[in-house]
DOMI-610519 format. One record per residue (C-alpha): x negated, y, z; residue in three letters. Coordinates in steps of 0.5 Angstrom, whole numbers, padded with zeros to 4 digits, always signed. Each point is the difference from the previous one (the first is absolute). Example, Ala and Ser with C-alpha at 12.3 -4.5 7.8 and 13.67 -1.06 7.14 Angstrom:
<gupas>
-0025-0009+0016ALA -0002+0007-0002SER 
</gupas>
This chain:
<gupas>
-0019-0038+0133MET +0004+0004-0005LYS -0003-0004-0006HIS -0001-0007+0000GLY -0007-0003+0002PHE -0003-0001-0007ARG +0002+0007-0002GLN -0004+0002+0006CYS -0006-0004-0002MET +0001+0003-0007ALA -0001+0007+0003TRP -0006-0002+0005LEU -0003-0003-0006HIS +0001+0006-0005THR -0003+0005+0005TRP -0005-0005+0004ALA -0003-0001-0007GLY +0000+0008-0003LEU -0002+0004+0006ILE -0007-0004+0000PRO +0000-0002-0007GLY -0005+0004-0003TRP -0005-0002+0005ILE +0002-0007+0000LEU -0001+0000-0008PHE -0007+0003+0001ALA -0002-0005+0006VAL +0002-0006-0005PHE -0003+0003-0006LEU -0007+0001+0003THR +0001-0006+0005GLY +0001-0004-0006THR -0007+0003-0003ALA -0003-0002+0006ALA +0000-0007-0001TYR -0005+0001-0005TYR -0004+0005+0004ARG -0007-0004+0000GLY +0001+0000-0008GLU +0002+0007+0000ILE -0006+0002+0004SER -0005-0004-0005ALA +0003+0003-0006TRP -0001+0007+0003THR -0007-0002+0001ARG -0002-0005-0005PRO -0007+0000+0000ASP -0001-0002+0007LEU +0004-0007+0000ARG -0004-0006+0003MET +0001-0007-0001GLU -0005-0002+0006ASP +0004-0001+0007ASN -0005-0004+0003GLY -0007+0001+0004PRO -0003+0004-0005GLU +0006+0005+0000ALA +0000+0001+0007ALA -0008+0001+0000MET +0001+0005-0005LEU +0005+0004+0004GLY -0004-0001+0006LEU -0006+0003-0003ARG +0004+0006-0002GLU +0003+0002+0007LEU -0007-0001+0003GLN -0002+0005-0005ARG +0006+0005+0000ILE +0002-0001+0008ALA -0005-0002+0004PRO +0002+0003+0006ASP +0008-0002-0001ALA +0004-0003+0006THR +0003-0005-0005GLY -0001-0003-0007TRP +0006-0003-0004LEU -0001-0004-0007ILE +0006-0002-0004GLY -0003-0005-0005LEU +0003-0001-0007PRO +0006-0005-0002THR +0003-0001-0006SER +0005+0005+0001SER -0004+0005+0003ASP -0007-0001-0003PRO -0003+0006+0003LEU -0005+0000+0006LEU +0002+0005+0005ARG -0004+0003+0006LEU +0002+0004+0006TYR -0004+0003+0005TRP +0002+0004+0007ARG -0005+0005+0001PRO -0002+0002+0008PRO +0006+0004+0003GLY +0005-0001-0005GLU +0006-0004+0000ARG +0001-0001-0007ARG -0004-0005-0005PHE -0003+0003-0006ARG +0001-0004-0006ASP -0004-0001-0007GLY +0000-0005-0006ILE -0006-0004-0002LEU -0003+0001-0007ASP -0003-0007-0001PRO -0004+0003-0006ALA -0004+0004+0005THR +0001-0003+0007GLY +0002+0007+0003ARG +0007+0003+0001VAL +0003+0003-0006ALA +0001+0007+0000GLU +0003+0002-0007ALA +0007-0002-0001GLY +0003+0000+0007ARG +0007-0001+0001THR +0005-0003+0004MET +0003-0005-0005GLY +0005-0005+0002GLY -0001+0002+0007GLU +0004+0007-0002PHE +0006-0004-0002PHE +0000-0005+0006TYR -0001+0005+0005ARG +0006+0005-0003PHE +0005-0006+0000HIS +0000+0001+0008PHE -0003+0006+0001GLU +0003+0005-0006LEU -0007+0003+0001HIS +0002+0004+0006MET -0003+0000+0007PRO +0000-0008+0002PRO +0005+0001+0006ILE +0005+0004-0004TRP +0000-0004-0007GLY +0000-0007+0004ARG +0006+0002+0004TRP +0004+0003-0006LEU -0001-0006-0004VAL +0002-0004+0005GLY +0007+0004+0001LEU +0001-0001-0008CYS -0002-0008+0001ALA +0005+0000+0005MET +0005+0003-0004SER -0002-0004-0006MET +0002-0006+0005LEU +0007+0002+0001VAL +0001+0002-0007ALA -0002-0007-0002ILE +0004-0004+0005ILE +0006+0005-0001SER -0001-0001-0007GLY +0001-0008+0001ILE +0006+0001+0004ILE +0003+0005-0005THR -0001-0005-0006HIS +0006-0005-0001ARG -0003-0003-0007ARG -0007+0000+0002ILE -0001-0007-0004PHE +0003+0003-0006ALA -0004+0006+0001ASP -0006-0004-0002PHE +0002-0001-0007PHE +0004+0006-0001THR -0003+0006-0004PHE +0004+0004-0005ARG -0004+0005-0003PRO +0005+0002-0005GLY +0005+0002+0005LYS +0001+0007+0003ALA -0006+0003+0003GLY +0003-0001+0007HIS +0001-0007-0001ARG -0007-0002-0004SER -0004+0003+0006TRP +0004-0003+0005LEU -0001-0007-0003ASP -0007+0002-0001ALA -0001+0002+0008HIS +0004-0007+0002ASN -0004-0004-0005LEU -0007+0003+0003LEU +0003-0001+0007ALA +0002-0007-0001VAL -0006-0003-0004LEU -0005+0002+0005ALA +0004+0000+0007LEU -0004-0004+0004PRO -0006+0004-0002TYR +0004+0007+0002HIS +0002-0003+0007LEU -0007-0003+0001MET -0004+0006-0002ILE +0004+0005+0004THR +0000-0004+0006TYR -0007-0002+0000THR -0002+0007-0002GLY +0003+0002+0007LEU -0004-0005+0003LEU -0006+0002-0002THR +0001+0006+0004LEU +0004-0003+0006MET -0005+0002+0005LEU +0001+0008-0002MET +0008-0001+0000TYR +0001-0004+0006MET -0006-0001+0004PRO +0004-0001+0007TRP -0001-0007+0000GLY -0007+0000-0001MET -0001+0006+0005GLN +0004-0004+0005LEU -0003-0007-0001ALA -0008+0003+0000TYR +0001+0006+0005LYS -0001+0005-0006GLY -0006-0003-0002ASP +0001-0001-0008GLN -0007-0002-0001GLN +0001-0006+0004ALA +0006-0002-0004PHE -0004+0001-0006ILE -0006-0004+0002ALA +0005-0006+0002GLU +0005+0000-0005ALA -0006+0001-0006LEU -0005-0004+0004SER -0005+0006-0001ILE -0006-0001+0005ALA -0001+0006+0005PRO -0005+0005-0003PRO -0007+0000+0003PRO -0003+0005+0004ARG -0007+0003-0002PRO -0006-0002+0004ALA -0004+0006-0002ARG -0006-0004-0001GLN -0003-0001-0008ALA +0000-0006-0003ALA +0000-0003-0007PRO +0006-0002-0003LEU +0000-0008-0002THR +0000-0002-0007ASP +0007+0000-0003LEU -0001-0005-0006ALA +0000-0006+0005PRO +0006+0002+0003LEU +0004+0001-0006VAL -0002-0006-0002ALA +0003-0003+0006GLU +0006+0003-0001ALA +0001-0002-0007LEU -0001-0007+0002ARG +0006+0000+0005ARG +0004+0004-0005TRP -0002-0003-0007PRO +0007+0002-0002GLU +0001+0007+0002THR -0007+0002+0001GLY -0002+0007+0004VAL +0004+0006-0001ARG -0003+0005+0005ARG -0007+0000+0004ILE +0001+0005+0006GLY -0007+0002+0004ILE +0001+0004+0006SER -0006+0004+0003PHE -0005-0003-0005PRO -0007+0001+0003GLY +0002-0001+0007ASP -0001-0006+0004ALA +0007-0001+0001ASN +0002+0000-0007ALA +0005-0004-0003THR +0002-0003-0007ILE +0007-0002-0002VAL +0002-0004-0006LEU +0007+0001-0002GLY +0003-0006-0005ARG +0004+0002-0006GLY +0007-0001-0002ASP +0000-0003-0007ARG +0004-0006+0000HIS +0005+0001+0006GLU +0006+0003+0000LEU -0001+0002+0008ALA -0005+0005+0002ILE -0004-0004+0005ARG -0005+0004+0004ARG -0006-0005+0000ARG -0007+0003+0003GLU -0007-0003+0002LEU -0004+0005+0005VAL -0007-0001+0000PHE -0006+0003+0004SER -0003+0006-0004GLY -0007-0001+0002THR +0000-0008+0001THR +0005-0002-0005GLY +0003-0005+0005GLU +0008-0001-0001LEU +0003+0002+0006ARG +0008+0000-0002LEU +0004-0003-0005ALA +0007+0004+0000THR +0007-0002-0002GLY +0007-0001+0003ASN +0005-0005-0003ASP +0005+0002+0005ALA +0007+0000-0003PRO +0001+0007+0001ALA -0006+0002-0003VAL +0001-0005-0006GLN +0007+0003-0001THR -0003+0007-0001VAL -0006-0002-0004GLY +0006-0003-0005VAL +0003+0007+0000ALA -0006+0004-0001TYR -0002-0005-0005GLY +0007+0001-0004LEU +0000+0007+0000HIS -0008+0002-0002PHE +0000-0006-0005ALA -0008-0001+0001ARG +0000-0007-0002PHE -0003-0001-0007GLU +0005-0004-0003LEU +0001+0003-0007PRO +0007-0003-0001PHE +0003+0002+0007LEU -0004+0007-0001HIS +0004+0001-0006VAL +0006-0002+0002LEU +0000+0005+0006PHE -0002+0005-0005PHE +0006-0001-0004LEU +0004+0000+0006SER -0003+0007+0002GLY +0002+0003-0006LEU +0007-0003+0000ALA +0001+0003+0007GLY -0003+0007-0003THR +0005-0001-0005ALA +0006-0002+0005MET -0001+0007+0004VAL -0001+0004-0007GLY +0007-0003-0003THR +0003+0001+0007GLY -0002+0008+0000LEU +0002+0001-0008VAL +0007-0004+0002MET +0002+0005+0006TRP +0000+0005-0005VAL +0003-0004-0006ALA +0006-0001+0005LYS +0001+0007+0002ARG -0001+0003-0007ALA +0005+0006-0001PRO +0005+0000-0005LYS -0001+0004-0007ALA +0003+0006+0002THR -0003+0000+0007GLU -0007+0004+0002ARG -0005-0005+0003ARG -0001+0002+0008HIS -0007+0002+0003PHE +0000-0007+0004GLY +0001-0004-0006LEU -0005+0004-0004ARG -0005+0000+0005LEU +0000-0008+0001VAL +0000+0000-0008GLU -0007+0004+0000THR -0003-0004+0006LEU +0002-0007-0004ASN -0003+0002-0006LEU -0006+0003+0003GLY -0001-0006+0004THR +0002-0006-0004ILE -0004+0003-0006PHE -0005+0005+0003GLY -0003-0005+0005LEU -0002-0005-0006PRO -0003+0006-0003ILE -0004+0003+0006ALA -0003-0007+0001MET -0002-0001-0007LEU -0003+0007+0000GLY -0004-0003+0006PHE -0003-0005-0004PHE -0002+0006-0006TRP -0003+0004+0006ALA -0004-0006+0002ASN -0003+0000-0007ARG +0000+0007-0002LEU -0003+0003+0006LEU -0008+0001+0000PRO -0003-0005+0004GLY -0004+0004+0005MET +0006+0005+0001LEU +0000+0002+0007ASP +0006-0002+0004HIS +0002-0005-0006ARG +0005-0004+0004PRO +0003+0006+0002ASP +0001+0003-0007TRP +0003-0007-0002GLU +0005+0001+0005ILE +0002+0007-0002ARG +0001-0002-0007ILE +0005-0005+0002PHE +0004+0005+0004PHE -0001+0005-0005ALA +0003-0004-0005LEU +0006-0003+0005TRP +0002+0007+0002LEU +0000+0002-0008GLY +0004-0005-0001ALA +0005+0002+0005TYR +0000+0007-0003LEU +0001-0002-0007HIS +0006-0004+0003ALA +0003+0006+0003ALA -0001+0004-0007LEU +0002-0005-0005ARG +0006-0004+0003PRO +0004-0005-0003GLY -0002-0006-0005ARG -0006+0004-0004ARG -0003+0001+0007GLY +0000-0007+0001TRP -0003-0002-0007ALA -0005+0005+0000GLU -0003-0002+0007GLN +0001-0008-0003ALA -0004+0003-0006GLY -0006+0003+0004ILE +0000-0007+0004ALA -0001-0004-0006ALA -0005+0005-0003LEU -0004-0001+0007LEU +0000-0007+0000GLY -0001-0002-0007LEU -0006+0005-0001LEU -0003-0002+0006LEU -0004-0006-0002PRO -0003+0004-0006ALA -0002+0005+0005VAL -0003-0006+0004ASN -0004-0002-0006ALA -0002+0007-0002ALA -0003+0001+0007THR -0003-0007+0002THR -0003-0006-0003ARG +0006-0005+0004HIS +0005+0001-0005HIS +0005-0005-0004LEU -0005-0001-0005GLY -0005-0003+0004VAL +0004-0002+0006ALA +0004-0005-0004LEU -0005-0004-0004PRO -0004+0000+0007ALA +0006-0003+0004GLY +0000+0006+0005ASP +0007-0001+0002TRP -0001+0006+0005LEU -0001+0005-0005MET +0004-0003-0005ALA +0006-0001+0004GLY +0000+0007+0003MET +0000+0003-0008ASP +0005-0005-0002LEU +0004+0002+0006GLY +0000+0008-0002PHE +0002-0002-0007LEU +0006-0004+0002GLY +0002+0006+0005PHE -0001+0005-0006GLY +0004-0005-0005LEU +0006+0000+0006ALA +0000+0007+0000PHE +0000+0001-0007ALA +0006-0004-0001LEU +0003+0004+0005ALA -0002+0006-0003ALA +0003-0002-0007ARG +0007-0002+0003ARG +0001+0006+0004LEU -0002+0004-0006TRP +0005-0003-0004GLN +0005+0002+0004GLY -0003+0007+0002ALA +0006+0004-0003ASP +0005-0004+0004ARG +0003+0003+0007PRO -0004-0002+0006VAL +0007-0002+0003ALA +0007+0002-0001THR +0007-0003+0003ARG +0006+0000-0004GLN +0007-0003+0002GLY -0004-0002+0007GLY -0004-0005-0004HIS -0008+0001+0000LEU -0002+0000-0008ARG -0007+0001-0003GLU -0005+0002+0005ARG -0007+0002-0002GLY -0004-0004+0005ILE 
</gupas>
């Protein structure tokens, strides 16, 4: 080697982190938001929340499916939970491969038409598909995650003082040193989380990235592998003979008797109205770290229990723990908050790394900033502050767009991307510290004023939610205020030094930087 091993690892760490860094920042931030995707979805449609998740709710959903989709080949009912208090309905019309969906209005017992939105599902899917065709988005995110894993491991090797970095932060030092300290502190503080979330993220799509072992063992039959690994009952074949569906309430009651702690999360009905119809009840994940699939399979006509599925093989449990760690579907509030804060730390770690790359390469006072450096600065600003602006704008759009607007979810997403693109254009036109201060100010205003917009457009605002102990709605508004305040403090600090140069070098030493 021309250079030492540690220097080679430092080079690898730098470029493995920079090249996919802007995508990784978006993946981390939207993935962190997705920890609360149920709460986000409930905030976007606050009048549709339900507390009941027992037989009555199941029957309410079943009656609506019988009304709107009597000829469907499959029904699915997603029962409410404390973190996702919406009753979701899915149905597959004859001849179609995809399910259609809706959310039940508990006041009318009908699928709600007004206020349609993707809610938290948009951020969840964005963090592993980037709103691209799934095959392309998942491959791109997978490649970036592999680069992230390389960057983490090479960063660990590069650090000689990894324990000392845990306690080191010198904000008064020159820009490069301050950003390096921040980057190191954020990396070391949540290092186990960073490794876990990156590795388990790759595991969730392992059959897509490395299918060869499964293809060899199961002779290319992926459905057989999934059925055995996840203990999924084989789908029935329709008998083409009409038969009435059995009463659903006793089946839900039986499932609740077997699963008193977790309850029922989903109800699937294959070929309703057919003599071979089956009803599958799936268990929830409330208080368990691992995701363990448990189902009860009943005859759709007689209500007879045919099968109780579940696979406790070591390999299945290992994957269940990995999935549970990545998705964090458990309803343990303290652990959920800890994951959320660790996700924010990971987002900030990527962001400080991107800024530090520019800081280390800042030109001298007499030198011009070359195109590559200017491009990276623009991408940094448009990503680090532009993406939060776009996400907050998504929530504004949810509250301000007309409820019966055609293709309303699409308009929310268009506004999201329009704001994000605007942030990149602003970054290109307003280089330097002033541009950062202005975007931080915009994000602050969007966050601080969002609870007021919520109060003006709904009856579920802080003045009502706090006295009623409605911590879902209150927590969302308080979260917006907290992020708005953080951006306001950042804008104030950036604006105070707006007249200072972005970066200069004198005598070979980096002096005061703008960001």
